[in-house]
mmCIF file of the C-alpha atoms, coordinates in Angstrom:
data_MODEL
# 
_entry.id   MODEL 
# 
loop_
_atom_site.group_PDB 
_atom_site.id 
_atom_site.type_symbol 
_atom_site.label_atom_id 
_atom_site.label_alt_id 
_atom_site.label_comp_id 
_atom_site.label_asym_id 
_atom_site.label_entity_id 
_atom_site.label_seq_id 
_atom_site.pdbx_PDB_ins_code 
_atom_site.Cartn_x 
_atom_site.Cartn_y 
_atom_site.Cartn_z 
_atom_site.occupancy 
_atom_site.B_iso_or_equiv 
_atom_site.pdbx_formal_charge 
_atom_site.auth_seq_id 
_atom_site.auth_comp_id 
_atom_site.auth_asym_id 
_atom_site.auth_atom_id 
_atom_site.pdbx_PDB_model_num 
ATOM 1   C CA . UNK A 1 1   ? 7.901   -44.163 -8.028  1.00 0.00 ? 1   UNK A CA 1 
ATOM 2   C CA . UNK A 1 2   ? 6.409   -41.722 -10.552 1.00 0.00 ? 2   UNK A CA 1 
ATOM 3   C CA . UNK A 1 3   ? 3.213   -41.254 -8.538  1.00 0.00 ? 3   UNK A CA 1 
ATOM 4   C CA . UNK A 1 4   ? 5.047   -40.395 -5.318  1.00 0.00 ? 4   UNK A CA 1 
ATOM 5   C CA . UNK A 1 5   ? 7.272   -37.972 -7.213  1.00 0.00 ? 5   UNK A CA 1 
ATOM 6   C CA . UNK A 1 6   ? 4.171   -36.211 -8.543  1.00 0.00 ? 6   UNK A CA 1 
ATOM 7   C CA . UNK A 1 7   ? 2.766   -36.020 -5.022  1.00 0.00 ? 7   UNK A CA 1 
ATOM 8   C CA . UNK A 1 8   ? 5.994   -34.476 -3.786  1.00 0.00 ? 8   UNK A CA 1 
ATOM 9   C CA . UNK A 1 9   ? 6.015   -31.942 -6.629  1.00 0.00 ? 9   UNK A CA 1 
ATOM 10  C CA . UNK A 1 10  ? 2.443   -30.984 -5.737  1.00 0.00 ? 10  UNK A CA 1 
ATOM 11  C CA . UNK A 1 11  ? 3.459   -30.467 -2.110  1.00 0.00 ? 11  UNK A CA 1 
ATOM 12  C CA . UNK A 1 12  ? 6.337   -28.236 -3.229  1.00 0.00 ? 12  UNK A CA 1 
ATOM 13  C CA . UNK A 1 13  ? 3.990   -26.094 -5.336  1.00 0.00 ? 13  UNK A CA 1 
ATOM 14  C CA . UNK A 1 14  ? 1.573   -25.785 -2.435  1.00 0.00 ? 14  UNK A CA 1 
ATOM 15  C CA . UNK A 1 15  ? 4.395   -24.738 -0.113  1.00 0.00 ? 15  UNK A CA 1 
ATOM 16  C CA . UNK A 1 16  ? 5.282   -21.917 -2.503  1.00 0.00 ? 16  UNK A CA 1 
ATOM 17  C CA . UNK A 1 17  ? 1.768   -20.672 -3.293  1.00 0.00 ? 17  UNK A CA 1 
ATOM 18  C CA . UNK A 1 18  ? -0.468  -21.366 -0.290  1.00 0.00 ? 18  UNK A CA 1 
ATOM 19  C CA . UNK A 1 19  ? -0.511  -20.149 3.279   1.00 0.00 ? 19  UNK A CA 1 
ATOM 20  C CA . UNK A 1 20  ? 1.589   -22.116 5.742   1.00 0.00 ? 20  UNK A CA 1 
ATOM 21  C CA . UNK A 1 21  ? -1.458  -23.701 7.409   1.00 0.00 ? 21  UNK A CA 1 
ATOM 22  C CA . UNK A 1 22  ? -2.978  -24.938 4.157   1.00 0.00 ? 22  UNK A CA 1 
ATOM 23  C CA . UNK A 1 23  ? 0.415   -26.152 2.922   1.00 0.00 ? 23  UNK A CA 1 
ATOM 24  C CA . UNK A 1 24  ? 0.918   -28.288 6.029   1.00 0.00 ? 24  UNK A CA 1 
ATOM 25  C CA . UNK A 1 25  ? -2.448  -29.989 5.498   1.00 0.00 ? 25  UNK A CA 1 
ATOM 26  C CA . UNK A 1 26  ? -1.672  -30.701 1.845   1.00 0.00 ? 26  UNK A CA 1 
ATOM 27  C CA . UNK A 1 27  ? 1.800   -31.966 2.673   1.00 0.00 ? 27  UNK A CA 1 
ATOM 28  C CA . UNK A 1 28  ? 0.386   -34.374 5.265   1.00 0.00 ? 28  UNK A CA 1 
ATOM 29  C CA . UNK A 1 29  ? -2.116  -35.709 2.715   1.00 0.00 ? 29  UNK A CA 1 
ATOM 30  C CA . UNK A 1 30  ? 0.591   -36.234 0.097   1.00 0.00 ? 30  UNK A CA 1 
ATOM 31  C CA . UNK A 1 31  ? 2.977   -37.800 2.601   1.00 0.00 ? 31  UNK A CA 1 
ATOM 32  C CA . UNK A 1 32  ? 0.259   -40.240 3.647   1.00 0.00 ? 32  UNK A CA 1 
ATOM 33  C CA . UNK A 1 33  ? -0.287  -41.091 -0.019  1.00 0.00 ? 33  UNK A CA 1 
ATOM 34  C CA . UNK A 1 34  ? 3.454   -41.559 -0.441  1.00 0.00 ? 34  UNK A CA 1 
ATOM 35  C CA . UNK A 1 35  ? 3.642   -43.988 2.489   1.00 0.00 ? 35  UNK A CA 1 
ATOM 36  C CA . UNK A 1 36  ? 0.683   -46.028 1.235   1.00 0.00 ? 36  UNK A CA 1 
ATOM 37  C CA . UNK A 1 37  ? 2.210   -46.343 -2.219  1.00 0.00 ? 37  UNK A CA 1 
ATOM 38  C CA . UNK A 1 38  ? 5.605   -47.161 -0.777  1.00 0.00 ? 38  UNK A CA 1 
ATOM 39  C CA . UNK A 1 39  ? 4.123   -49.869 1.450   1.00 0.00 ? 39  UNK A CA 1 
ATOM 40  C CA . UNK A 1 40  ? 2.266   -51.384 -1.514  1.00 0.00 ? 40  UNK A CA 1 
ATOM 41  C CA . UNK A 1 41  ? 5.424   -51.393 -3.605  1.00 0.00 ? 41  UNK A CA 1 
ATOM 42  C CA . UNK A 1 42  ? 7.457   -53.046 -0.861  1.00 0.00 ? 42  UNK A CA 1 
ATOM 43  C CA . UNK A 1 43  ? 4.787   -55.710 -0.355  1.00 0.00 ? 43  UNK A CA 1 
ATOM 44  C CA . UNK A 1 44  ? 4.632   -56.486 -4.060  1.00 0.00 ? 44  UNK A CA 1 
ATOM 45  C CA . UNK A 1 45  ? 8.282   -56.166 -5.011  1.00 0.00 ? 45  UNK A CA 1 
ATOM 46  C CA . UNK A 1 46  ? 10.107  -58.925 -6.793  1.00 0.00 ? 46  UNK A CA 1 
ATOM 47  C CA . UNK A 1 47  ? 12.294  -60.655 -4.165  1.00 0.00 ? 47  UNK A CA 1 
ATOM 48  C CA . UNK A 1 48  ? 14.889  -61.355 -6.844  1.00 0.00 ? 48  UNK A CA 1 
ATOM 49  C CA . UNK A 1 49  ? 14.959  -57.680 -7.881  1.00 0.00 ? 49  UNK A CA 1 
ATOM 50  C CA . UNK A 1 50  ? 14.167  -55.562 -4.793  1.00 0.00 ? 50  UNK A CA 1 
ATOM 51  C CA . UNK A 1 51  ? 13.419  -51.844 -5.004  1.00 0.00 ? 51  UNK A CA 1 
ATOM 52  C CA . UNK A 1 52  ? 16.403  -49.554 -4.714  1.00 0.00 ? 52  UNK A CA 1 
ATOM 53  C CA . UNK A 1 53  ? 16.029  -47.976 -1.278  1.00 0.00 ? 53  UNK A CA 1 
ATOM 54  C CA . UNK A 1 54  ? 18.011  -44.909 -2.342  1.00 0.00 ? 54  UNK A CA 1 
ATOM 55  C CA . UNK A 1 55  ? 15.062  -43.680 -4.411  1.00 0.00 ? 55  UNK A CA 1 
ATOM 56  C CA . UNK A 1 56  ? 12.443  -43.543 -1.681  1.00 0.00 ? 56  UNK A CA 1 
ATOM 57  C CA . UNK A 1 57  ? 15.068  -42.396 0.855   1.00 0.00 ? 57  UNK A CA 1 
ATOM 58  C CA . UNK A 1 58  ? 15.679  -39.386 -1.364  1.00 0.00 ? 58  UNK A CA 1 
ATOM 59  C CA . UNK A 1 59  ? 11.899  -38.857 -1.526  1.00 0.00 ? 59  UNK A CA 1 
ATOM 60  C CA . UNK A 1 60  ? 11.721  -38.790 2.285   1.00 0.00 ? 60  UNK A CA 1 
ATOM 61  C CA . UNK A 1 61  ? 14.543  -36.253 2.392   1.00 0.00 ? 61  UNK A CA 1 
ATOM 62  C CA . UNK A 1 62  ? 12.711  -34.076 -0.118  1.00 0.00 ? 62  UNK A CA 1 
ATOM 63  C CA . UNK A 1 63  ? 9.509   -34.253 1.918   1.00 0.00 ? 63  UNK A CA 1 
ATOM 64  C CA . UNK A 1 64  ? 11.528  -33.071 4.920   1.00 0.00 ? 64  UNK A CA 1 
ATOM 65  C CA . UNK A 1 65  ? 12.863  -30.167 2.845   1.00 0.00 ? 65  UNK A CA 1 
ATOM 66  C CA . UNK A 1 66  ? 9.347   -29.160 1.802   1.00 0.00 ? 66  UNK A CA 1 
ATOM 67  C CA . UNK A 1 67  ? 8.244   -29.255 5.441   1.00 0.00 ? 67  UNK A CA 1 
ATOM 68  C CA . UNK A 1 68  ? 11.175  -26.992 6.324   1.00 0.00 ? 68  UNK A CA 1 
ATOM 69  C CA . UNK A 1 69  ? 10.158  -24.583 3.562   1.00 0.00 ? 69  UNK A CA 1 
ATOM 70  C CA . UNK A 1 70  ? 6.611   -24.461 4.926   1.00 0.00 ? 70  UNK A CA 1 
ATOM 71  C CA . UNK A 1 71  ? 7.964   -23.710 8.394   1.00 0.00 ? 71  UNK A CA 1 
ATOM 72  C CA . UNK A 1 72  ? 10.064  -20.897 6.917   1.00 0.00 ? 72  UNK A CA 1 
ATOM 73  C CA . UNK A 1 73  ? 6.995   -19.477 5.156   1.00 0.00 ? 73  UNK A CA 1 
ATOM 74  C CA . UNK A 1 74  ? 5.088   -19.599 8.436   1.00 0.00 ? 74  UNK A CA 1 
ATOM 75  C CA . UNK A 1 75  ? 7.854   -17.674 10.188  1.00 0.00 ? 75  UNK A CA 1 
ATOM 76  C CA . UNK A 1 76  ? 7.896   -15.092 7.393   1.00 0.00 ? 76  UNK A CA 1 
ATOM 77  C CA . UNK A 1 77  ? 4.119   -14.646 7.694   1.00 0.00 ? 77  UNK A CA 1 
ATOM 78  C CA . UNK A 1 78  ? 4.544   -14.040 11.431  1.00 0.00 ? 78  UNK A CA 1 
ATOM 79  C CA . UNK A 1 79  ? 7.284   -11.479 10.794  1.00 0.00 ? 79  UNK A CA 1 
ATOM 80  C CA . UNK A 1 80  ? 5.105   -9.685  8.227   1.00 0.00 ? 80  UNK A CA 1 
ATOM 81  C CA . UNK A 1 81  ? 2.211   -9.535  10.704  1.00 0.00 ? 81  UNK A CA 1 
ATOM 82  C CA . UNK A 1 82  ? 4.562   -8.095  13.326  1.00 0.00 ? 82  UNK A CA 1 
ATOM 83  C CA . UNK A 1 83  ? 5.837   -5.563  10.800  1.00 0.00 ? 83  UNK A CA 1 
ATOM 84  C CA . UNK A 1 84  ? 2.282   -4.475  9.932   1.00 0.00 ? 84  UNK A CA 1 
ATOM 85  C CA . UNK A 1 85  ? 1.506   -4.060  13.629  1.00 0.00 ? 85  UNK A CA 1 
ATOM 86  C CA . UNK A 1 86  ? 4.655   -1.994  13.998  1.00 0.00 ? 86  UNK A CA 1 
ATOM 87  C CA . UNK A 1 87  ? 3.649   0.206   11.078  1.00 0.00 ? 87  UNK A CA 1 
ATOM 88  C CA . UNK A 1 88  ? 0.220   1.075   12.474  1.00 0.00 ? 88  UNK A CA 1 
ATOM 89  C CA . UNK A 1 89  ? 1.819   1.734   15.870  1.00 0.00 ? 89  UNK A CA 1 
ATOM 90  C CA . UNK A 1 90  ? 4.402   4.032   14.293  1.00 0.00 ? 90  UNK A CA 1 
ATOM 91  C CA . UNK A 1 91  ? 1.857   6.166   12.398  1.00 0.00 ? 91  UNK A CA 1 
ATOM 92  C CA . UNK A 1 92  ? -0.760  6.241   15.195  1.00 0.00 ? 92  UNK A CA 1 
ATOM 93  C CA . UNK A 1 93  ? 0.845   9.339   16.828  1.00 0.00 ? 93  UNK A CA 1 
ATOM 94  C CA . UNK A 1 94  ? 0.030   11.302  13.657  1.00 0.00 ? 94  UNK A CA 1 
ATOM 95  C CA . UNK A 1 95  ? -3.697  11.083  14.372  1.00 0.00 ? 95  UNK A CA 1 
ATOM 96  C CA . UNK A 1 96  ? -4.834  14.492  15.555  1.00 0.00 ? 96  UNK A CA 1 
ATOM 97  C CA . UNK A 1 97  ? -1.697  16.167  14.222  1.00 0.00 ? 97  UNK A CA 1 
ATOM 98  C CA . UNK A 1 98  ? -1.564  18.734  11.477  1.00 0.00 ? 98  UNK A CA 1 
ATOM 99  C CA . UNK A 1 99  ? 0.643   17.594  8.606   1.00 0.00 ? 99  UNK A CA 1 
ATOM 100 C CA . UNK A 1 100 ? 1.971   18.953  5.351   1.00 0.00 ? 100 UNK A CA 1 
ATOM 101 C CA . UNK A 1 101 ? 1.642   16.618  2.361   1.00 0.00 ? 101 UNK A CA 1 
ATOM 102 C CA . UNK A 1 102 ? 3.149   16.635  -1.108  1.00 0.00 ? 102 UNK A CA 1 
ATOM 103 C CA . UNK A 1 103 ? 1.005   16.960  -4.201  1.00 0.00 ? 103 UNK A CA 1 
ATOM 104 C CA . UNK A 1 104 ? -2.212  18.621  -5.317  1.00 0.00 ? 104 UNK A CA 1 
ATOM 105 C CA . UNK A 1 105 ? -4.548  16.834  -2.858  1.00 0.00 ? 105 UNK A CA 1 
ATOM 106 C CA . UNK A 1 106 ? -6.381  19.344  -0.676  1.00 0.00 ? 106 UNK A CA 1 
ATOM 107 C CA . UNK A 1 107 ? -8.557  18.535  2.337   1.00 0.00 ? 107 UNK A CA 1 
ATOM 108 C CA . UNK A 1 108 ? -11.348 20.962  3.137   1.00 0.00 ? 108 UNK A CA 1 
ATOM 109 C CA . UNK A 1 109 ? -11.844 20.656  6.897   1.00 0.00 ? 109 UNK A CA 1 
ATOM 110 C CA . UNK A 1 110 ? -14.366 22.740  8.815   1.00 0.00 ? 110 UNK A CA 1 
ATOM 111 C CA . UNK A 1 111 ? -14.736 24.973  5.772   1.00 0.00 ? 111 UNK A CA 1 
ATOM 112 C CA . UNK A 1 112 ? -11.023 25.742  5.363   1.00 0.00 ? 112 UNK A CA 1 
ATOM 113 C CA . UNK A 1 113 ? -8.396  24.320  3.004   1.00 0.00 ? 113 UNK A CA 1 
ATOM 114 C CA . UNK A 1 114 ? -4.787  25.393  3.437   1.00 0.00 ? 114 UNK A CA 1 
ATOM 115 C CA . UNK A 1 115 ? -2.113  24.991  0.771   1.00 0.00 ? 115 UNK A CA 1 
ATOM 116 C CA . UNK A 1 116 ? 1.380   26.268  0.024   1.00 0.00 ? 116 UNK A CA 1 
ATOM 117 C CA . UNK A 1 117 ? 3.663   26.654  -2.982  1.00 0.00 ? 117 UNK A CA 1 
ATOM 118 C CA . UNK A 1 118 ? 7.074   28.013  -3.920  1.00 0.00 ? 118 UNK A CA 1 
ATOM 119 C CA . UNK A 1 119 ? 7.528   30.915  -6.322  1.00 0.00 ? 119 UNK A CA 1 
ATOM 120 C CA . UNK A 1 120 ? 11.334  31.069  -6.726  1.00 0.00 ? 120 UNK A CA 1 
ATOM 121 C CA . UNK A 1 121 ? 11.228  33.244  -9.865  1.00 0.00 ? 121 UNK A CA 1 
ATOM 122 C CA . UNK A 1 122 ? 9.155   35.943  -8.198  1.00 0.00 ? 122 UNK A CA 1 
ATOM 123 C CA . UNK A 1 123 ? 6.151   35.876  -10.540 1.00 0.00 ? 123 UNK A CA 1 
ATOM 124 C CA . UNK A 1 124 ? 3.663   38.526  -9.435  1.00 0.00 ? 124 UNK A CA 1 
ATOM 125 C CA . UNK A 1 125 ? 0.396   37.192  -10.779 1.00 0.00 ? 125 UNK A CA 1 
ATOM 126 C CA . UNK A 1 126 ? -1.095  33.741  -10.366 1.00 0.00 ? 126 UNK A CA 1 
ATOM 127 C CA . UNK A 1 127 ? -4.183  31.660  -10.773 1.00 0.00 ? 127 UNK A CA 1 
ATOM 128 C CA . UNK A 1 128 ? -5.571  29.152  -8.280  1.00 0.00 ? 128 UNK A CA 1 
ATOM 129 C CA . UNK A 1 129 ? -7.824  26.402  -9.635  1.00 0.00 ? 129 UNK A CA 1 
ATOM 130 C CA . UNK A 1 130 ? -9.628  24.067  -7.237  1.00 0.00 ? 130 UNK A CA 1 
ATOM 131 C CA . UNK A 1 131 ? -11.434 20.988  -8.532  1.00 0.00 ? 131 UNK A CA 1 
ATOM 132 C CA . UNK A 1 132 ? -13.641 18.357  -6.916  1.00 0.00 ? 132 UNK A CA 1 
ATOM 133 C CA . UNK A 1 133 ? -13.031 14.559  -7.142  1.00 0.00 ? 133 UNK A CA 1 
ATOM 134 C CA . UNK A 1 134 ? -14.861 14.407  -10.492 1.00 0.00 ? 134 UNK A CA 1 
ATOM 135 C CA . UNK A 1 135 ? -12.541 17.051  -11.989 1.00 0.00 ? 135 UNK A CA 1 
ATOM 136 C CA . UNK A 1 136 ? -15.185 19.789  -12.021 1.00 0.00 ? 136 UNK A CA 1 
ATOM 137 C CA . UNK A 1 137 ? -13.779 23.269  -11.358 1.00 0.00 ? 137 UNK A CA 1 
ATOM 138 C CA . UNK A 1 138 ? -15.089 24.551  -8.046  1.00 0.00 ? 138 UNK A CA 1 
ATOM 139 C CA . UNK A 1 139 ? -13.069 27.759  -7.799  1.00 0.00 ? 139 UNK A CA 1 
ATOM 140 C CA . UNK A 1 140 ? -10.912 29.594  -10.344 1.00 0.00 ? 140 UNK A CA 1 
ATOM 141 C CA . UNK A 1 141 ? -9.400  32.765  -8.933  1.00 0.00 ? 141 UNK A CA 1 
ATOM 142 C CA . UNK A 1 142 ? -6.673  35.255  -9.826  1.00 0.00 ? 142 UNK A CA 1 
ATOM 143 C CA . UNK A 1 143 ? -4.223  35.905  -6.945  1.00 0.00 ? 143 UNK A CA 1 
ATOM 144 C CA . UNK A 1 144 ? -1.132  37.959  -6.244  1.00 0.00 ? 144 UNK A CA 1 
ATOM 145 C CA . UNK A 1 145 ? 2.050   35.975  -5.611  1.00 0.00 ? 145 UNK A CA 1 
ATOM 146 C CA . UNK A 1 146 ? 5.038   36.710  -3.413  1.00 0.00 ? 146 UNK A CA 1 
ATOM 147 C CA . UNK A 1 147 ? 8.575   35.620  -4.187  1.00 0.00 ? 147 UNK A CA 1 
ATOM 148 C CA . UNK A 1 148 ? 9.621   32.460  -2.364  1.00 0.00 ? 148 UNK A CA 1 
ATOM 149 C CA . UNK A 1 149 ? 7.272   30.432  -0.187  1.00 0.00 ? 149 UNK A CA 1 
ATOM 150 C CA . UNK A 1 150 ? 3.555   31.274  -0.211  1.00 0.00 ? 150 UNK A CA 1 
ATOM 151 C CA . UNK A 1 151 ? 0.830   29.994  2.114   1.00 0.00 ? 151 UNK A CA 1 
ATOM 152 C CA . UNK A 1 152 ? -2.824  30.488  1.150   1.00 0.00 ? 152 UNK A CA 1 
ATOM 153 C CA . UNK A 1 153 ? -6.200  29.459  2.527   1.00 0.00 ? 153 UNK A CA 1 
ATOM 154 C CA . UNK A 1 154 ? -9.327  28.521  0.635   1.00 0.00 ? 154 UNK A CA 1 
ATOM 155 C CA . UNK A 1 155 ? -12.474 29.632  2.427   1.00 0.00 ? 155 UNK A CA 1 
ATOM 156 C CA . UNK A 1 156 ? -14.553 26.714  1.130   1.00 0.00 ? 156 UNK A CA 1 
ATOM 157 C CA . UNK A 1 157 ? -16.608 28.869  -1.236  1.00 0.00 ? 157 UNK A CA 1 
ATOM 158 C CA . UNK A 1 158 ? -17.101 28.096  -4.917  1.00 0.00 ? 158 UNK A CA 1 
ATOM 159 C CA . UNK A 1 159 ? -16.941 30.604  -7.748  1.00 0.00 ? 159 UNK A CA 1 
ATOM 160 C CA . UNK A 1 160 ? -20.520 31.713  -7.102  1.00 0.00 ? 160 UNK A CA 1 
ATOM 161 C CA . UNK A 1 161 ? -19.903 32.301  -3.394  1.00 0.00 ? 161 UNK A CA 1 
ATOM 162 C CA . UNK A 1 162 ? -21.737 29.183  -2.233  1.00 0.00 ? 162 UNK A CA 1 
ATOM 163 C CA . UNK A 1 163 ? -20.200 27.018  0.462   1.00 0.00 ? 163 UNK A CA 1 
ATOM 164 C CA . UNK A 1 164 ? -19.116 23.550  -0.649  1.00 0.00 ? 164 UNK A CA 1 
ATOM 165 C CA . UNK A 1 165 ? -19.050 20.508  1.662   1.00 0.00 ? 165 UNK A CA 1 
ATOM 166 C CA . UNK A 1 166 ? -15.928 19.390  3.487   1.00 0.00 ? 166 UNK A CA 1 
ATOM 167 C CA . UNK A 1 167 ? -14.043 16.655  1.676   1.00 0.00 ? 167 UNK A CA 1 
ATOM 168 C CA . UNK A 1 168 ? -11.267 15.877  -0.780  1.00 0.00 ? 168 UNK A CA 1 
ATOM 169 C CA . UNK A 1 169 ? -10.358 18.369  -3.506  1.00 0.00 ? 169 UNK A CA 1 
ATOM 170 C CA . UNK A 1 170 ? -7.335  19.192  -5.647  1.00 0.00 ? 170 UNK A CA 1 
ATOM 171 C CA . UNK A 1 171 ? -5.556  22.502  -6.050  1.00 0.00 ? 171 UNK A CA 1 
ATOM 172 C CA . UNK A 1 172 ? -3.412  23.807  -8.891  1.00 0.00 ? 172 UNK A CA 1 
ATOM 173 C CA . UNK A 1 173 ? -1.419  27.037  -8.592  1.00 0.00 ? 173 UNK A CA 1 
ATOM 174 C CA . UNK A 1 174 ? -0.248  28.581  -11.851 1.00 0.00 ? 174 UNK A CA 1 
ATOM 175 C CA . UNK A 1 175 ? 1.979   31.598  -12.310 1.00 0.00 ? 175 UNK A CA 1 
ATOM 176 C CA . UNK A 1 176 ? 0.707   33.865  -15.084 1.00 0.00 ? 176 UNK A CA 1 
ATOM 177 C CA . UNK A 1 177 ? 3.672   35.050  -17.153 1.00 0.00 ? 177 UNK A CA 1 
ATOM 178 C CA . UNK A 1 178 ? 4.053   38.298  -19.072 1.00 0.00 ? 178 UNK A CA 1 
ATOM 179 C CA . UNK A 1 179 ? 3.124   36.605  -22.342 1.00 0.00 ? 179 UNK A CA 1 
ATOM 180 C CA . UNK A 1 180 ? -0.048  35.277  -20.638 1.00 0.00 ? 180 UNK A CA 1 
ATOM 181 C CA . UNK A 1 181 ? 1.291   31.730  -20.608 1.00 0.00 ? 181 UNK A CA 1 
ATOM 182 C CA . UNK A 1 182 ? 0.996   29.824  -17.348 1.00 0.00 ? 182 UNK A CA 1 
ATOM 183 C CA . UNK A 1 183 ? 3.615   27.967  -15.316 1.00 0.00 ? 183 UNK A CA 1 
ATOM 184 C CA . UNK A 1 184 ? 2.361   25.342  -12.858 1.00 0.00 ? 184 UNK A CA 1 
ATOM 185 C CA . UNK A 1 185 ? 3.988   25.679  -9.434  1.00 0.00 ? 185 UNK A CA 1 
ATOM 186 C CA . UNK A 1 186 ? 4.680   22.769  -7.083  1.00 0.00 ? 186 UNK A CA 1 
ATOM 187 C CA . UNK A 1 187 ? 2.136   22.669  -4.267  1.00 0.00 ? 187 UNK A CA 1 
ATOM 188 C CA . UNK A 1 188 ? 1.717   21.111  -0.842  1.00 0.00 ? 188 UNK A CA 1 
ATOM 189 C CA . UNK A 1 189 ? -1.280  21.209  1.466   1.00 0.00 ? 189 UNK A CA 1 
ATOM 190 C CA . UNK A 1 190 ? -1.879  21.147  5.206   1.00 0.00 ? 190 UNK A CA 1 
ATOM 191 C CA . UNK A 1 191 ? -4.581  19.288  7.079   1.00 0.00 ? 191 UNK A CA 1 
ATOM 192 C CA . UNK A 1 192 ? -5.289  17.401  10.292  1.00 0.00 ? 192 UNK A CA 1 
ATOM 193 C CA . UNK A 1 193 ? -4.971  13.621  10.330  1.00 0.00 ? 193 UNK A CA 1 
ATOM 194 C CA . UNK A 1 194 ? -8.274  12.226  11.584  1.00 0.00 ? 194 UNK A CA 1 
ATOM 195 C CA . UNK A 1 195 ? -7.595  8.466   11.422  1.00 0.00 ? 195 UNK A CA 1 
ATOM 196 C CA . UNK A 1 196 ? -5.208  5.734   10.264  1.00 0.00 ? 196 UNK A CA 1 
ATOM 197 C CA . UNK A 1 197 ? -6.354  2.485   8.731   1.00 0.00 ? 197 UNK A CA 1 
ATOM 198 C CA . UNK A 1 198 ? -5.026  -0.631  7.072   1.00 0.00 ? 198 UNK A CA 1 
ATOM 199 C CA . UNK A 1 199 ? -5.442  -0.839  3.313   1.00 0.00 ? 199 UNK A CA 1 
ATOM 200 C CA . UNK A 1 200 ? -4.452  -4.220  1.882   1.00 0.00 ? 200 UNK A CA 1 
ATOM 201 C CA . UNK A 1 201 ? -0.788  -4.747  2.665   1.00 0.00 ? 201 UNK A CA 1 
ATOM 202 C CA . UNK A 1 202 ? -0.202  -1.106  3.634   1.00 0.00 ? 202 UNK A CA 1 
ATOM 203 C CA . UNK A 1 203 ? -1.700  1.708   5.667   1.00 0.00 ? 203 UNK A CA 1 
ATOM 204 C CA . UNK A 1 204 ? -3.436  4.961   4.843   1.00 0.00 ? 204 UNK A CA 1 
ATOM 205 C CA . UNK A 1 205 ? -3.944  8.224   6.690   1.00 0.00 ? 205 UNK A CA 1 
ATOM 206 C CA . UNK A 1 206 ? -7.366  9.879   6.580   1.00 0.00 ? 206 UNK A CA 1 
ATOM 207 C CA . UNK A 1 207 ? -7.494  13.660  6.409   1.00 0.00 ? 207 UNK A CA 1 
ATOM 208 C CA . UNK A 1 208 ? -11.072 14.600  7.099   1.00 0.00 ? 208 UNK A CA 1 
ATOM 209 C CA . UNK A 1 209 ? -13.823 13.345  4.840   1.00 0.00 ? 209 UNK A CA 1 
ATOM 210 C CA . UNK A 1 210 ? -12.763 11.433  1.757   1.00 0.00 ? 210 UNK A CA 1 
ATOM 211 C CA . UNK A 1 211 ? -9.044  12.226  1.509   1.00 0.00 ? 211 UNK A CA 1 
ATOM 212 C CA . UNK A 1 212 ? -6.881  9.151   2.059   1.00 0.00 ? 212 UNK A CA 1 
ATOM 213 C CA . UNK A 1 213 ? -3.118  9.350   1.562   1.00 0.00 ? 213 UNK A CA 1 
ATOM 214 C CA . UNK A 1 214 ? -0.111  7.100   1.947   1.00 0.00 ? 214 UNK A CA 1 
ATOM 215 C CA . UNK A 1 215 ? 2.049   8.002   4.979   1.00 0.00 ? 215 UNK A CA 1 
ATOM 216 C CA . UNK A 1 216 ? 5.039   8.528   2.665   1.00 0.00 ? 216 UNK A CA 1 
ATOM 217 C CA . UNK A 1 217 ? 3.314   11.650  1.267   1.00 0.00 ? 217 UNK A CA 1 
ATOM 218 C CA . UNK A 1 218 ? 3.734   13.401  4.619   1.00 0.00 ? 218 UNK A CA 1 
ATOM 219 C CA . UNK A 1 219 ? 6.682   15.780  4.313   1.00 0.00 ? 219 UNK A CA 1 
ATOM 220 C CA . UNK A 1 220 ? 6.446   17.554  7.669   1.00 0.00 ? 220 UNK A CA 1 
ATOM 221 C CA . UNK A 1 221 ? 4.382   18.281  10.743  1.00 0.00 ? 221 UNK A CA 1 
ATOM 222 C CA . UNK A 1 222 ? 2.644   21.623  10.298  1.00 0.00 ? 222 UNK A CA 1 
ATOM 223 C CA . UNK A 1 223 ? 1.641   24.220  12.812  1.00 0.00 ? 223 UNK A CA 1 
# 
C-alpha cells in the first residue's frame, strides 16, 4: 500500500498549503487513485493470504480526516474574508475626517501641512526640517518654541519661497540647546483622510496625495 500512502501524504500537504478549493480537487484525484489501486490489489490478492483490511480501512479514515481539515481551512478562509470586510467597514467613517497621526509623516494638503510636538523641558529655540520623499531638504527654518504642547503649520513654501506641490513629506523638530547641540522632539501631524483601501492582507488610509498610513498610526481625531 506504499503508493496509496504516498497519495494520502500528498493530499495532506495540499490541504495545508493550497486554498480549500484546490485542495478538494487534489484530494478527489488522490482518492480516486487510491480506490483504483485498492481495487486492483483486491482483484489480484492471494486467496490463501488475503490483504489485511485494517490497513486500507485506516487509509480511508485518514482520507476522511484530510477532507475535514480542508473543510476547516475553507471555514477559516470565510472568517478571514468576513474579518477583512469588517475592517474596511470599521475604518470607512474616518474618510473625510481630520486625524492626528504618530511619527514624522506630514501630508501637505491644499498648500498647508500641520504638525505638533511636545517640548516638556521648555527649550526656547528650535529648528524645523522638512524633507521630501527622496530625503531632500525642502525647508529648514529656525523657530521659537513654547513649553509643553506646540502646534505649527507649514505654508507649503520651500526655503527659497517657492510653493511645493501637495503630497507626502516628513518633518523633524529639533530643540536647539545652549551648547548648540540639538534634541529631536517627538512629532505628530494632522491631515484629512481622503480614502481607505485594501493593501495585501491589511488596509491603508490615504491622506491626500501620496501619503498612505496604517490605521494603527491614528492616535486621535483632530479638529
